[in-house]
C-alpha positions in Angstrom: -56.2 -6.6 16.7 -58.5 -3.8 17.2 -62.6 -4.6 16.9 -64.6 -1.3 15.9 -68.4 -1.4 16.0 -70.5 0.9 14.5 -74.4 1.6 15.2 -76.7 4.4 14.7 -77.3 4.0 11.0 -80.7 4.2 9.2 -83.4 6.4 7.2 -84.0 9.9 7.5 -85.7 12.3 5.6 -83.6 15.2 3.8 -82.6 18.0 6.1 -82.9 15.3 9.1 -80.2 14.2 12.2 -78.3 10.8 12.4 -75.7 9.9 15.3 -73.5 7.6 14.1 -71.2 5.4 17.0 -68.1 3.7 16.8 -66.4 1.8 19.9 -63.3 0.1 19.3 -62.1 -2.7 21.6 -59.5 -4.8 21.5 -55.6 -3.4 22.0 -56.7 -0.3 21.8 -53.7 1.5 23.1 -51.8 4.3 20.4 -55.0 4.7 18.7 -54.1 7.7 17.1 -56.8 8.7 14.6 -60.0 7.5 14.7 -62.3 8.6 12.2 -65.3 7.7 9.5 -65.3 7.3 5.5 -68.1 6.5 3.3 -68.7 4.5 0.4 -71.7 5.2 -1.8 -72.9 3.0 -4.6 -70.6 2.8 -7.4 -68.3 5.3 -5.9 -65.0 4.9 -4.4 -64.8 5.1 -0.6 -64.2 8.5 0.6 -62.8 10.0 3.7 -65.8 12.1 5.8 -64.1 12.6 8.9 -61.3 12.5 11.6 -60.1 13.3 14.8 -57.1 12.6 16.5 -56.6 11.8 20.1 -55.8 15.2 20.6 -58.3 16.7 19.3 -57.4 17.8 15.7 -60.0 17.4 13.0 -60.5 16.7 9.0 -63.5 17.2 7.7 -64.7 16.6 3.6 -65.4 19.5 2.2 -68.7 18.1 1.0 -69.8 17.7 4.9 -68.2 21.0 7.0 -70.8 22.8 8.5 -73.3 19.7 8.6 -70.8 17.2 10.2 -69.4 16.9 13.3 -67.0 14.3 15.1 -66.1 13.5 18.2 -64.4 11.1 20.4 -64.3 9.7 24.3 -61.1 8.8 24.6 -61.6 6.9 27.8 -65.0 4.7 25.9 -62.8 4.8 22.8 -66.1 5.7 21.4 -65.8 8.1 18.3 -68.9 10.1 17.2 -70.8 11.5 14.1 -72.9 14.0 14.0 -74.9 14.5 10.9 -77.2 17.2 10.4 -79.1 18.8 7.6 -78.5 15.9 5.5 -79.1 15.4 1.8 -79.5 12.8 -0.3 -76.1 12.6 -1.8 -75.2 11.5 1.9 -76.7 8.1 1.5 -74.0 5.3 1.7 -72.4 2.9 3.5 -70.3 4.9 6.7 -67.4 3.2 8.0 -65.6 3.4 11.1 -61.8 3.7 10.7 -58.9 3.6 13.5 -55.6 4.4 12.8 -52.5 2.8 15.1 -49.0 3.4 15.5 -47.0 0.9 17.3 -43.1 2.3 17.5 -42.7 1.9 13.4 -45.8 0.1 12.8 -48.7 1.1 11.4 -52.5 -0.4 11.5 -55.4 0.6 10.3 -58.5 -0.9 11.0 -62.5 -0.6 9.3 -65.9 -1.8 11.1 -68.4 -3.2 9.6 -70.1 0.1 8.1 -73.9 0.9 8.8 -75.8 2.4 6.2 -77.5 5.9 5.9 -80.1 6.7 3.4 -81.9 10.2 3.1 -84.7 10.3 1.2 -85.4 13.3 -0.5 
């Protein structure tokens, strides 16, 4: 099992910045992908950004150029630097980890952290 704990959410004005952190613990070996998803009220959870252990990244179109994902593999931590925040970025942000062990695949979620951007 893998446990994910997020931190760094909060309230910020439009145009501001926040940095989210997510620390993985437990059986963290073979975690390949770590990333961030978000869910706004009344909407489905959507991908924000992911990064593989090798450094390959993927971003949602809506956040490209404003958000940056990074990882510290030695600390089993993934970060999301969010700049130029917009009110539409308001959501609960969830950390995600995907683990591959031989042919088994598992996905894990954190408890979520609220990000609110005021206009």
